[in-house]
PQR file of N, CA, C, O and H, with PARSE charges and radii, in Angstrom:
ATOM      1  N   MET A   1       3.948   0.709 -31.346 -0.4000 1.5000
ATOM      2  CA  MET A   1       3.088   1.019 -30.220 -0.0000 2.0000
ATOM      3  C   MET A   1       3.974   1.427 -29.052  0.5500 1.7000
ATOM      4  O   MET A   1       4.992   0.786 -28.790 -0.5500 1.4000
ATOM      5  N   ASP A   2       3.602   2.461 -28.369 -0.4000 1.5000
ATOM      6  CA  ASP A   2       4.367   2.985 -27.238 -0.0000 2.0000
ATOM      7  C   ASP A   2       4.034   2.207 -25.971  0.5500 1.7000
ATOM      8  O   ASP A   2       2.877   1.855 -25.742 -0.5500 1.4000
ATOM      9  H   ASP A   2       2.775   2.981 -28.582  0.4000 1.0000
ATOM     10  N   CYS A   3       5.026   1.943 -25.163 -0.4000 1.5000
ATOM     11  CA  CYS A   3       4.816   1.262 -23.873 -0.0000 2.0000
ATOM     12  C   CYS A   3       5.111   2.200 -22.713  0.5500 1.7000
ATOM     13  O   CYS A   3       5.749   1.797 -21.741 -0.5500 1.4000
ATOM     14  H   CYS A   3       5.966   2.229 -25.349  0.4000 1.0000
ATOM     15  N   GLY A   4       4.660   3.435 -22.800 -0.4000 1.5000
ATOM     16  CA  GLY A   4       4.820   4.352 -21.691 -0.0000 2.0000
ATOM     17  C   GLY A   4       6.037   5.251 -21.756  0.5500 1.7000
ATOM     18  O   GLY A   4       6.326   5.952 -20.787 -0.5500 1.4000
ATOM     19  H   GLY A   4       4.141   3.762 -23.590  0.4000 1.0000
ATOM     20  N   ALA A   5       6.752   5.254 -22.855 -0.4000 1.5000
ATOM     21  CA  ALA A   5       7.978   6.048 -22.945 -0.0000 2.0000
ATOM     22  C   ALA A   5       7.713   7.536 -22.767  0.5500 1.7000
ATOM     23  O   ALA A   5       8.524   8.238 -22.164 -0.5500 1.4000
ATOM     24  H   ALA A   5       6.516   4.684 -23.642  0.4000 1.0000
ATOM     25  N   LEU A   6       6.604   8.020 -23.275 -0.4000 1.5000
ATOM     26  CA  LEU A   6       6.314   9.447 -23.204 -0.0000 2.0000
ATOM     27  C   LEU A   6       5.405   9.813 -22.042  0.5500 1.7000
ATOM     28  O   LEU A   6       5.308  10.988 -21.688 -0.5500 1.4000
ATOM     29  H   LEU A   6       5.945   7.450 -23.766  0.4000 1.0000
ATOM     30  N   SER A   7       4.745   8.846 -21.448 -0.4000 1.5000
ATOM     31  CA  SER A   7       3.764   9.139 -20.402 -0.0000 2.0000
ATOM     32  C   SER A   7       4.347   9.121 -19.000  0.5500 1.7000
ATOM     33  O   SER A   7       3.664   9.502 -18.050 -0.5500 1.4000
ATOM     34  H   SER A   7       4.825   7.892 -21.735  0.4000 1.0000
ATOM     35  N   GLY A   8       5.574   8.696 -18.850 -0.4000 1.5000
ATOM     36  CA  GLY A   8       6.172   8.614 -17.523 -0.0000 2.0000
ATOM     37  C   GLY A   8       5.817   7.339 -16.779  0.5500 1.7000
ATOM     38  O   GLY A   8       6.268   7.137 -15.651 -0.5500 1.4000
ATOM     39  H   GLY A   8       6.129   8.387 -19.622  0.4000 1.0000
ATOM     40  N   VAL A   9       5.017   6.478 -17.388 -0.4000 1.5000
ATOM     41  CA  VAL A   9       4.656   5.198 -16.784 -0.0000 2.0000
ATOM     42  C   VAL A   9       5.849   4.258 -16.922  0.5500 1.7000
ATOM     43  O   VAL A   9       6.445   4.186 -17.996 -0.5500 1.4000
ATOM     44  H   VAL A   9       4.650   6.642 -18.304  0.4000 1.0000
ATOM     45  N   PRO A  10       6.213   3.535 -15.861 -0.5600 1.5000
ATOM     46  CA  PRO A  10       7.344   2.597 -15.972  0.2800 2.0000
ATOM     47  C   PRO A  10       7.098   1.557 -17.067  0.5500 1.7000
ATOM     48  O   PRO A  10       5.970   1.107 -17.272 -0.5500 1.4000
ATOM     49  N   LYS A  11       8.160   1.188 -17.757 -0.4000 1.5000
ATOM     50  CA  LYS A  11       8.050   0.181 -18.815 -0.0000 2.0000
ATOM     51  C   LYS A  11       7.861  -1.204 -18.203  0.5500 1.7000
ATOM     52  O   LYS A  11       8.375  -1.506 -17.126 -0.5500 1.4000
ATOM     53  H   LYS A  11       9.076   1.552 -17.591  0.4000 1.0000
ATOM     54  N   ALA A  12       7.112  -2.029 -18.919 -0.4000 1.5000
ATOM     55  CA  ALA A  12       6.928  -3.416 -18.485 -0.0000 2.0000
ATOM     56  C   ALA A  12       8.261  -4.143 -18.586  0.5500 1.7000
ATOM     57  O   ALA A  12       9.082  -3.835 -19.450 -0.5500 1.4000
ATOM     58  H   ALA A  12       6.694  -1.783 -19.793  0.4000 1.0000
ATOM     59  N   ARG A  13       8.472  -5.108 -17.699 -0.4000 1.5000
ATOM     60  CA  ARG A  13       9.710  -5.887 -17.692 -0.0000 2.0000
ATOM     61  C   ARG A  13       9.376  -7.350 -17.950  0.5500 1.7000
ATOM     62  O   ARG A  13       8.293  -7.830 -17.614 -0.5500 1.4000
ATOM     63  H   ARG A  13       7.805  -5.359 -16.997  0.4000 1.0000
ATOM     64  N   LEU A  14      10.329  -8.039 -18.553 -0.4000 1.5000
ATOM     65  CA  LEU A  14      10.177  -9.435 -18.916 -0.0000 2.0000
ATOM     66  C   LEU A  14      11.492 -10.134 -18.612  0.5500 1.7000
ATOM     67  O   LEU A  14      12.559  -9.620 -18.947 -0.5500 1.4000
ATOM     68  H   LEU A  14      11.208  -7.648 -18.827  0.4000 1.0000
ATOM     69  N   GLU A  15      11.427 -11.299 -17.981 -0.4000 1.5000
ATOM     70  CA  GLU A  15      12.650 -12.047 -17.708 -0.0000 2.0000
ATOM     71  C   GLU A  15      12.790 -13.153 -18.746  0.5500 1.7000
ATOM     72  O   GLU A  15      11.909 -14.000 -18.891 -0.5500 1.4000
ATOM     73  H   GLU A  15      10.560 -11.717 -17.709  0.4000 1.0000
ATOM     74  N   ILE A  16      13.914 -13.134 -19.468 -0.4000 1.5000
ATOM     75  CA  ILE A  16      14.198 -14.122 -20.510 -0.0000 2.0000
ATOM     76  C   ILE A  16      15.588 -14.679 -20.270  0.5500 1.7000
ATOM     77  O   ILE A  16      16.561 -13.929 -20.190 -0.5500 1.4000
ATOM     78  H   ILE A  16      14.630 -12.445 -19.350  0.4000 1.0000
ATOM     79  N   LEU A  17      15.678 -15.993 -20.154 -0.4000 1.5000
ATOM     80  CA  LEU A  17      16.953 -16.678 -19.943 -0.0000 2.0000
ATOM     81  C   LEU A  17      17.717 -16.093 -18.759  0.5500 1.7000
ATOM     82  O   LEU A  17      18.936 -15.924 -18.811 -0.5500 1.4000
ATOM     83  H   LEU A  17      14.887 -16.602 -20.219  0.4000 1.0000
ATOM     84  N   GLY A  18      16.988 -15.791 -17.701 -0.4000 1.5000
ATOM     85  CA  GLY A  18      17.608 -15.308 -16.475 -0.0000 2.0000
ATOM     86  C   GLY A  18      17.972 -13.835 -16.462  0.5500 1.7000
ATOM     87  O   GLY A  18      18.535 -13.353 -15.479 -0.5500 1.4000
ATOM     88  H   GLY A  18      15.999 -15.928 -17.659  0.4000 1.0000
ATOM     89  N   GLU A  19      17.663 -13.104 -17.533 -0.4000 1.5000
ATOM     90  CA  GLU A  19      17.970 -11.677 -17.598 -0.0000 2.0000
ATOM     91  C   GLU A  19      16.681 -10.882 -17.712  0.5500 1.7000
ATOM     92  O   GLU A  19      15.806 -11.209 -18.514 -0.5500 1.4000
ATOM     93  H   GLU A  19      17.206 -13.496 -18.332  0.4000 1.0000
ATOM     94  N   GLU A  20      16.568  -9.832 -16.902 -0.4000 1.5000
ATOM     95  CA  GLU A  20      15.390  -8.977 -16.951 -0.0000 2.0000
ATOM     96  C   GLU A  20      15.599  -7.886 -17.995  0.5500 1.7000
ATOM     97  O   GLU A  20      16.640  -7.228 -18.021 -0.5500 1.4000
ATOM     98  H   GLU A  20      17.278  -9.565 -16.251  0.4000 1.0000
ATOM     99  N   ARG A  21      14.604  -7.701 -18.852 -0.4000 1.5000
ATOM    100  CA  ARG A  21      14.682  -6.696 -19.913 -0.0000 2.0000
ATOM    101  C   ARG A  21      13.405  -5.861 -19.906  0.5500 1.7000
ATOM    102  O   ARG A  21      12.343  -6.334 -19.503 -0.5500 1.4000
ATOM    103  H   ARG A  21      13.759  -8.235 -18.832  0.4000 1.0000
ATOM    104  N   GLU A  22      13.522  -4.626 -20.352 -0.4000 1.5000
ATOM    105  CA  GLU A  22      12.365  -3.750 -20.487 -0.0000 2.0000
ATOM    106  C   GLU A  22      11.755  -3.933 -21.869  0.5500 1.7000
ATOM    107  O   GLU A  22      12.476  -4.102 -22.853 -0.5500 1.4000
ATOM    108  H   GLU A  22      14.385  -4.241 -20.680  0.4000 1.0000
ATOM    109  N   ILE A  23      10.420  -3.901 -21.945 -0.4000 1.5000
ATOM    110  CA  ILE A  23       9.732  -3.902 -23.231 -0.0000 2.0000
ATOM    111  C   ILE A  23       9.643  -2.445 -23.674  0.5500 1.7000
ATOM    112  O   ILE A  23       8.884  -1.664 -23.101 -0.5500 1.4000
ATOM    113  H   ILE A  23       9.835  -3.764 -21.145  0.4000 1.0000
ATOM    114  N   LEU A  24      10.414  -2.083 -24.689 -0.4000 1.5000
ATOM    115  CA  LEU A  24      10.452  -0.700 -25.153 -0.0000 2.0000
ATOM    116  C   LEU A  24       9.223  -0.364 -25.985  0.5500 1.7000
ATOM    117  O   LEU A  24       8.595   0.676 -25.788 -0.5500 1.4000
ATOM    118  H   LEU A  24      11.031  -2.718 -25.154  0.4000 1.0000
ATOM    119  N   PHE A  25       8.884  -1.254 -26.921 -0.4000 1.5000
ATOM    120  CA  PHE A  25       7.649  -1.114 -27.689 -0.0000 2.0000
ATOM    121  C   PHE A  25       7.333  -2.446 -28.338  0.5500 1.7000
ATOM    122  O   PHE A  25       8.157  -3.360 -28.338 -0.5500 1.4000
ATOM    123  H   PHE A  25       9.394  -2.098 -27.081  0.4000 1.0000
ATOM    124  N   TYR A  26       6.135  -2.549 -28.890 -0.4000 1.5000
ATOM    125  CA  TYR A  26       5.709  -3.814 -29.477 -0.0000 2.0000
ATOM    126  C   TYR A  26       4.929  -3.564 -30.750  0.5500 1.7000
ATOM    127  O   TYR A  26       4.457  -2.456 -31.005 -0.5500 1.4000
ATOM    128  H   TYR A  26       5.466  -1.806 -28.889  0.4000 1.0000
ATOM    129  N   GLU A  27       4.799  -4.629 -31.557 -0.4000 1.5000
ATOM    130  CA  GLU A  27       4.022  -4.588 -32.791 -0.0000 2.0000
ATOM    131  C   GLU A  27       3.178  -5.853 -32.839  0.5500 1.7000
ATOM    132  O   GLU A  27       3.663  -6.947 -32.547 -0.5500 1.4000
ATOM    133  H   GLU A  27       5.181  -5.529 -31.350  0.4000 1.0000
ATOM    134  N   ILE A  28       1.928  -5.697 -33.205 -0.4000 1.5000
ATOM    135  CA  ILE A  28       1.025  -6.845 -33.331 -0.0000 2.0000
ATOM    136  C   ILE A  28       0.478  -6.841 -34.752  0.5500 1.7000
ATOM    137  O   ILE A  28      -0.004  -5.817 -35.237 -0.5500 1.4000
ATOM    138  H   ILE A  28       1.534  -4.809 -33.442  0.4000 1.0000
ATOM    139  N   ASN A  29       0.556  -7.995 -35.419 -0.4000 1.5000
ATOM    140  CA  ASN A  29      -0.093  -8.143 -36.720 -0.0000 2.0000
ATOM    141  C   ASN A  29      -0.881  -9.449 -36.710  0.5500 1.7000
ATOM    142  O   ASN A  29      -1.035 -10.059 -35.652 -0.5500 1.4000
ATOM    143  H   ASN A  29       0.948  -8.827 -35.025  0.4000 1.0000
ATOM    144  N   GLU A  30      -1.377  -9.886 -37.847 -0.4000 1.5000
ATOM    145  CA  GLU A  30      -2.237 -11.073 -37.903 -0.0000 2.0000
ATOM    146  C   GLU A  30      -1.539 -12.345 -37.437  0.5500 1.7000
ATOM    147  O   GLU A  30      -2.187 -13.242 -36.897 -0.5500 1.4000
ATOM    148  H   GLU A  30      -1.252  -9.390 -38.706  0.4000 1.0000
ATOM    149  N   LEU A  31      -0.238 -12.434 -37.639 -0.4000 1.5000
ATOM    150  CA  LEU A  31       0.478 -13.671 -37.339 -0.0000 2.0000
ATOM    151  C   LEU A  31       1.487 -13.562 -36.208  0.5500 1.7000
ATOM    152  O   LEU A  31       1.884 -14.585 -35.650 -0.5500 1.4000
ATOM    153  H   LEU A  31       0.288 -11.705 -38.078  0.4000 1.0000
ATOM    154  N   ASP A  32       1.915 -12.358 -35.851 -0.4000 1.5000
ATOM    155  CA  ASP A  32       3.038 -12.216 -34.931 -0.0000 2.0000
ATOM    156  C   ASP A  32       2.787 -11.189 -33.834  0.5500 1.7000
ATOM    157  O   ASP A  32       2.003 -10.254 -33.991 -0.5500 1.4000
ATOM    158  H   ASP A  32       1.593 -11.527 -36.305  0.4000 1.0000
ATOM    159  N   LEU A  33       3.474 -11.395 -32.730 -0.4000 1.5000
ATOM    160  CA  LEU A  33       3.665 -10.393 -31.686 -0.0000 2.0000
ATOM    161  C   LEU A  33       5.168 -10.158 -31.644  0.5500 1.7000
ATOM    162  O   LEU A  33       5.930 -11.090 -31.387 -0.5500 1.4000
ATOM    163  H   LEU A  33       4.111 -12.155 -32.603  0.4000 1.0000
ATOM    164  N   ILE A  34       5.602  -8.936 -31.891 -0.4000 1.5000
ATOM    165  CA  ILE A  34       7.022  -8.614 -31.919 -0.0000 2.0000
ATOM    166  C   ILE A  34       7.309  -7.644 -30.784  0.5500 1.7000
ATOM    167  O   ILE A  34       6.762  -6.543 -30.738 -0.5500 1.4000
ATOM    168  H   ILE A  34       4.983  -8.179 -32.100  0.4000 1.0000
ATOM    169  N   LEU A  35       8.179  -8.069 -29.865 -0.4000 1.5000
ATOM    170  CA  LEU A  35       8.561  -7.242 -28.730 -0.0000 2.0000
ATOM    171  C   LEU A  35       9.966  -6.712 -28.963  0.5500 1.7000
ATOM    172  O   LEU A  35      10.892  -7.482 -29.217 -0.5500 1.4000
ATOM    173  H   LEU A  35       8.624  -8.964 -29.903  0.4000 1.0000
ATOM    174  N   ASN A  36      10.123  -5.416 -28.876 -0.4000 1.5000
ATOM    175  CA  ASN A  36      11.444  -4.790 -28.953 -0.0000 2.0000
ATOM    176  C   ASN A  36      11.876  -4.509 -27.530  0.5500 1.7000
ATOM    177  O   ASN A  36      11.284  -3.678 -26.841 -0.5500 1.4000
ATOM    178  H   ASN A  36       9.370  -4.790 -28.670  0.4000 1.0000
ATOM    179  N   LEU A  37      12.918  -5.210 -27.092 -0.4000 1.5000
ATOM    180  CA  LEU A  37      13.361  -5.163 -25.710 -0.0000 2.0000
ATOM    181  C   LEU A  37      14.638  -4.346 -25.571  0.5500 1.7000
ATOM    182  O   LEU A  37      15.289  -4.008 -26.559 -0.5500 1.4000
ATOM    183  H   LEU A  37      13.399  -5.885 -27.652  0.4000 1.0000
ATOM    184  N   SER A  38      14.982  -4.036 -24.324 -0.4000 1.5000
ATOM    185  CA  SER A  38      16.229  -3.323 -24.067 -0.0000 2.0000
ATOM    186  C   SER A  38      17.408  -4.167 -24.551  0.5500 1.7000
ATOM    187  O   SER A  38      17.265  -5.370 -24.768 -0.5500 1.4000
ATOM    188  H   SER A  38      14.453  -4.310 -23.521  0.4000 1.0000
ATOM    189  N   ASP A  39      18.546  -3.550 -24.716 -0.4000 1.5000
ATOM    190  CA  ASP A  39      19.775  -4.186 -25.218 -0.0000 2.0000
ATOM    191  C   ASP A  39      19.624  -4.675 -26.654  0.5500 1.7000
ATOM    192  O   ASP A  39      20.284  -5.636 -27.050 -0.5500 1.4000
ATOM    193  H   ASP A  39      18.663  -2.573 -24.540  0.4000 1.0000
ATOM    194  N   ASN A  40      18.765  -4.028 -27.436 -0.4000 1.5000
ATOM    195  CA  ASN A  40      18.565  -4.347 -28.858 -0.0000 2.0000
ATOM    196  C   ASN A  40      18.128  -5.788 -29.099  0.5500 1.7000
ATOM    197  O   ASN A  40      18.505  -6.387 -30.106 -0.5500 1.4000
ATOM    198  H   ASN A  40      18.229  -3.248 -27.114  0.4000 1.0000
ATOM    199  N   VAL A  41      17.340  -6.348 -28.190 -0.4000 1.5000
ATOM    200  CA  VAL A  41      16.822  -7.704 -28.336 -0.0000 2.0000
ATOM    201  C   VAL A  41      15.417  -7.618 -28.920  0.5500 1.7000
ATOM    202  O   VAL A  41      14.590  -6.838 -28.449 -0.5500 1.4000
ATOM    203  H   VAL A  41      17.034  -5.861 -27.372  0.4000 1.0000
ATOM    204  N   ILE A  42      15.150  -8.422 -29.945 -0.4000 1.5000
ATOM    205  CA  ILE A  42      13.824  -8.501 -30.549 -0.0000 2.0000
ATOM    206  C   ILE A  42      13.304  -9.913 -30.341  0.5500 1.7000
ATOM    207  O   ILE A  42      13.969 -10.888 -30.692 -0.5500 1.4000
ATOM    208  H   ILE A  42      15.822  -9.056 -30.328  0.4000 1.0000
ATOM    209  N   LEU A  43      12.110 -10.015 -29.768 -0.4000 1.5000
ATOM    210  CA  LEU A  43      11.476 -11.305 -29.524 -0.0000 2.0000
ATOM    211  C   LEU A  43      10.234 -11.378 -30.399  0.5500 1.7000
ATOM    212  O   LEU A  43       9.323 -10.562 -30.262 -0.5500 1.4000
ATOM    213  H   LEU A  43      11.570  -9.223 -29.483  0.4000 1.0000
ATOM    214  N   LYS A  44      10.198 -12.360 -31.302 -0.4000 1.5000
ATOM    215  CA  LYS A  44       9.073 -12.519 -32.214 -0.0000 2.0000
ATOM    216  C   LYS A  44       8.342 -13.808 -31.866  0.5500 1.7000
ATOM    217  O   LYS A  44       8.932 -14.888 -31.870 -0.5500 1.4000
ATOM    218  H   LYS A  44      10.938 -13.023 -31.413  0.4000 1.0000
ATOM    219  N   ILE A  45       7.056 -13.687 -31.566 -0.4000 1.5000
ATOM    220  CA  ILE A  45       6.224 -14.836 -31.236 -0.0000 2.0000
ATOM    221  C   ILE A  45       5.220 -14.990 -32.371  0.5500 1.7000
ATOM    222  O   ILE A  45       4.425 -14.087 -32.632 -0.5500 1.4000
ATOM    223  H   ILE A  45       6.576 -12.810 -31.562  0.4000 1.0000
ATOM    224  N   THR A  46       5.260 -16.141 -33.046 -0.4000 1.5000
ATOM    225  CA  THR A  46       4.415 -16.384 -34.207 -0.0000 2.0000
ATOM    226  C   THR A  46       3.250 -17.285 -33.842  0.5500 1.7000
ATOM    227  O   THR A  46       3.414 -18.297 -33.161 -0.5500 1.4000
ATOM    228  H   THR A  46       5.906 -16.874 -32.834  0.4000 1.0000
ATOM    229  N   LYS A  47       2.070 -16.898 -34.308 -0.4000 1.5000
ATOM    230  CA  LYS A  47       0.858 -17.689 -34.088 -0.0000 2.0000
ATOM    231  C   LYS A  47       0.844 -18.846 -35.082  0.5500 1.7000
ATOM    232  O   LYS A  47       1.119 -18.665 -36.268 -0.5500 1.4000
ATOM    233  H   LYS A  47       1.937 -16.075 -34.862  0.4000 1.0000
ATOM    234  N   GLU A  48       0.526 -20.018 -34.590 -0.4000 1.5000
ATOM    235  CA  GLU A  48       0.461 -21.187 -35.479 -0.0000 2.0000
ATOM    236  C   GLU A  48      -0.961 -21.497 -35.835  0.5500 1.7000
ATOM    237  O   GLU A  48      -1.219 -22.447 -36.575 -0.5500 1.4000
ATOM    238  H   GLU A  48       0.303 -20.165 -33.627  0.4000 1.0000
TER
END
């Protein structure tokens, strides 16, 4: 899923462990939310 890369809309930012990162794109499935962040960081949040 695109987070504004082609539309010119600024990317959403997220602060993790004191560092601000851009959300480049994300994926949602039945169990997970996967955020692909700047600096090649992937954050996976799993539904319990």
